[in-house]
C-alpha positions in Angstrom: -151.0 -40.8 -107.6 -153.5 -42.0 -105.1 -155.3 -45.2 -106.0 -159.1 -45.0 -106.3 -161.0 -47.8 -104.6 -162.3 -50.3 -107.1 -159.9 -49.3 -109.9 -158.0 -52.2 -111.4 -154.2 -52.3 -111.0 -153.9 -52.2 -114.8 -155.9 -49.0 -115.1 -153.9 -47.4 -112.2 -150.7 -48.3 -113.9 -151.9 -46.9 -117.3 -152.9 -43.7 -115.6 -149.5 -43.3 -114.0 -147.8 -44.0 -117.3 -149.9 -41.2 -118.9 -149.0 -38.9 -116.1 -145.3 -39.7 -116.5 -145.5 -39.1 -120.3 -147.1 -35.7 -119.6 -144.3 -34.7 -117.2 -141.6 -36.0 -119.4 -143.1 -34.0 -122.3 -143.3 -30.8 -120.3 -139.7 -31.3 -119.2 -138.4 -31.6 -122.8 -140.5 -28.6 -123.9 -139.2 -26.5 -121.0 -135.7 -27.4 -122.1 -136.3 -26.6 -125.8 -138.3 -23.4 -125.3 -138.9 -21.9 -121.8 -141.4 -22.4 -119.0 -143.4 -19.3 -119.7 -143.8 -19.8 -123.5 -144.9 -23.5 -123.3 -148.6 -24.1 -123.4 -150.6 -27.0 -122.0 -151.8 -27.8 -125.5 -148.1 -28.1 -126.7 -147.4 -30.5 -123.7 -150.5 -32.6 -124.6 -149.4 -32.8 -128.3 -145.8 -33.8 -127.3 -147.2 -36.4 -124.8 -149.5 -37.9 -127.4 -152.7 -37.1 -125.4 -155.5 -34.7 -125.6 -155.5 -31.3 -123.8 -158.4 -32.5 -121.7 -156.2 -35.4 -120.4 -153.5 -33.1 -119.3 -156.0 -31.0 -117.3 -157.4 -34.2 -115.8 -154.1 -34.8 -114.2 -153.0 -31.2 -113.7 -155.7 -28.7 -112.9 -153.5 -25.8 -114.0 -150.2 -25.0 -115.7 -148.8 -23.9 -112.3 -149.5 -27.4 -110.9 -147.8 -29.0 -114.0 -144.7 -26.8 -113.7 -144.3 -27.5 -110.0 -144.6 -31.2 -110.4 -142.2 -31.2 -113.4 -139.7 -29.3 -111.2 -140.0 -31.9 -108.5 -139.4 -34.8 -110.9 -136.5 -32.9 -112.6 -134.8 -32.3 -109.2 -135.3 -36.0 -108.3 -133.7 -37.2 -111.5 -130.6 -34.9 -111.1 -130.3 -35.6 -107.4 -130.5 -39.4 -107.9 -127.5 -39.2 -110.3 -125.2 -36.9 -108.2 -126.2 -37.7 -104.6 -125.7 -41.3 -105.4 -122.1 -40.6 -106.2 -121.7 -38.9 -102.8 -122.8 -42.1 -101.0 -119.7 -43.8 -102.3 -116.1 -43.6 -101.2 -115.5 -41.7 -98.0 -118.8 -39.9 -97.8 -121.1 -41.1 -95.0 -124.3 -43.0 -95.7 -127.1 -40.5 -95.2 -129.6 -43.2 -95.5 -128.1 -44.7 -92.3 -130.2 -44.4 -89.2 -127.3 -42.8 -87.3 -127.7 -39.3 -86.1 -125.8 -36.4 -87.7 -123.8 -35.9 -84.6 -122.6 -39.5 -84.7 -121.7 -39.2 -88.4 -119.5 -36.3 -87.6 -117.2 -38.5 -85.6 -117.8 -41.8 -87.3 -114.2 -42.6 -88.2 -114.5 -41.4 -91.8 -111.0 -41.2 -93.2 -111.4 -37.9 -95.1 -111.6 -34.6 -93.2 -114.6 -32.3 -93.2 -112.7 -30.0 -95.6 -112.0 -32.9 -98.0 -115.6 -34.0 -97.9 -116.8 -30.5 -98.6 -114.4 -30.1 -101.5 -115.7 -33.3 -103.0 -119.3 -32.0 -102.7 -118.5 -28.6 -104.3 -116.7 -30.3 -107.1 -119.9 -32.2 -107.8 -121.6 -28.8 -108.3 -119.0 -28.1 -111.0 -119.9 -31.4 -112.7 -123.6 -30.4 -112.5 -122.8 -27.2 -114.3 -120.9 -28.9 -117.0 -123.4 -31.7 -117.6 -126.8 -30.2 -116.7 -127.1 -26.7 -118.2 -130.7 -27.3 -119.4 -131.5 -28.1 -115.7 -129.9 -24.9 -114.5 -131.7 -23.0 -117.2 -135.0 -24.5 -116.0 -134.2 -23.6 -112.3 -133.8 -20.0 -113.3 -137.0 -19.9 -115.3 -138.9 -21.8 -112.5 -137.9 -19.1 -110.0 -139.1 -16.4 -112.3 -142.4 -18.3 -112.9 -143.0 -18.8 -109.2 -142.5 -15.2 -108.4 -144.7 -14.0 -111.3 -147.6 -16.1 -110.3 -147.1 -15.8 -106.5 -147.0 -19.5 -105.9 -147.4 -20.2 -102.2 -144.9 -21.9 -100.0 -147.4 -24.6 -99.3 -147.5 -25.5 -103.0 -143.7 -25.6 -103.1 -143.3 -27.8 -100.0 -142.5 -31.1 -102.0 -140.2 -29.2 -104.3 -138.3 -27.7 -101.4 -138.0 -31.1 -99.8 -136.4 -32.4 -102.9 -133.8 -29.6 -102.9 -133.0 -30.1 -99.3 -131.9 -33.7 -99.9 -128.4 -32.2 -100.5 -128.4 -30.4 -97.2 -127.3 -33.4 -94.9 -124.2 -34.0 -97.1 -123.0 -30.4 -96.8 -124.0 -29.9 -93.1 -122.3 -33.1 -92.0 -119.1 -32.2 -93.9 -119.2 -28.7 -92.3 -119.9 -30.1 -88.9 -117.1 -32.6 -89.2 -114.7 -29.9 -90.4 -115.4 -27.9 -87.2 -114.7 -30.9 -85.0 -111.6 -32.1 -86.8 -110.4 -28.5 -87.1 -110.1 -28.6 -90.9 -112.7 -25.8 -91.2 -113.3 -22.6 -89.3 -116.2 -20.2 -89.5 -118.1 -18.1 -87.0 -121.7 -18.6 -88.2 -123.9 -21.6 -87.7 -123.6 -24.7 -89.9 -127.1 -24.0 -91.4 -126.1 -20.4 -92.2 -122.9 -21.6 -93.9 -124.8 -24.3 -95.9 -127.3 -21.8 -97.4 -124.6 -19.2 -98.1 -122.4 -21.7 -99.9 -125.1 -23.4 -101.9 -126.9 -20.1 -102.8 -123.7 -18.5 -104.0 -122.8 -21.4 -106.2 -126.2 -22.1 -107.6 -126.8 -18.4 -108.4 -123.5 -18.3 -110.4 -124.2 -21.6 -112.1 -127.7 -20.4 -113.2 -126.4 -17.1 -114.4 -123.6 -18.7 -116.5 -125.9 -21.4 -117.8 -128.6 -18.9 -118.9 -126.7 -15.8 -119.9 -123.0 -16.5 -119.6 -122.2 -15.5 -123.2 -124.5 -12.4 -123.8 -121.7 -9.8 -123.8 -118.3 -10.0 -125.5 -116.7 -9.5 -122.1 -118.4 -12.7 -120.9 -115.9 -14.6 -123.0 -112.9 -13.3 -121.1 -113.1 -16.1 -118.6 -114.4 -19.5 -119.4 -117.5 -20.4 -117.5 -116.1 -23.6 -116.0 -113.1 -21.7 -114.8 -115.3 -19.1 -113.1 -117.1 -21.9 -111.2 -113.8 -23.5 -110.1 -112.4 -20.1 -109.0 -115.5 -19.4 -106.8 -115.3 -23.0 -105.3 -111.6 -22.4 -104.5 -112.4 -19.0 -102.9 -115.3 -20.5 -100.9 -113.1 -23.3 -99.6 -110.2 -21.1 -98.8 -112.5 -18.7 -96.9 -113.4 -21.4 -94.3 -110.3 -23.7 -94.4 -108.5 -23.7 -91.1 -104.9 -23.3 -92.2 
């Protein structure tokens, strides 16, 4: 939140705390109900503020939903991307170039790094089903109200924080010959992540609608797809 000249630090801090309460309230309500069915008045009540206060910080429900999505992605990415910075994964915060990281003496192969990353996806599925449900509803909401790419720029930047981890592993795999594919690294990144996320969202939202959905446990389906994706690009 931009600081207004002449406003005391205490008032700025209090304003930010109110803004955070509103976002946290909307996040909880979106988990309990759904994005479309949650009103600004309900968010205000859950946050302990008046509806006018919510509109003071967020001019519309669209604005509130987008910023809630940005914060939600940040919370989840902090937890799981932090894990990828440990062990044999390269430090993405390092100032080194991606090309340097590909040949930076990391002990694990590109294939091993990619397997570790995709296994984190499985953990996200097991531990963050409300988040995956929200992502599905958010996509529907964005399409319904024709939210522009410009308004989604910060949200997209949050999503793309994962990209360097995957592209570095893919690039390293091509160099060390543990991976083999004929498309670009970027094309492979989007194909892998879109495939997994689409399945994760589907299973999190409606994985038990039909009796036949119970034939294969959801977690097992995720692990089968991960194995198929890895085998498809592993250089045997």
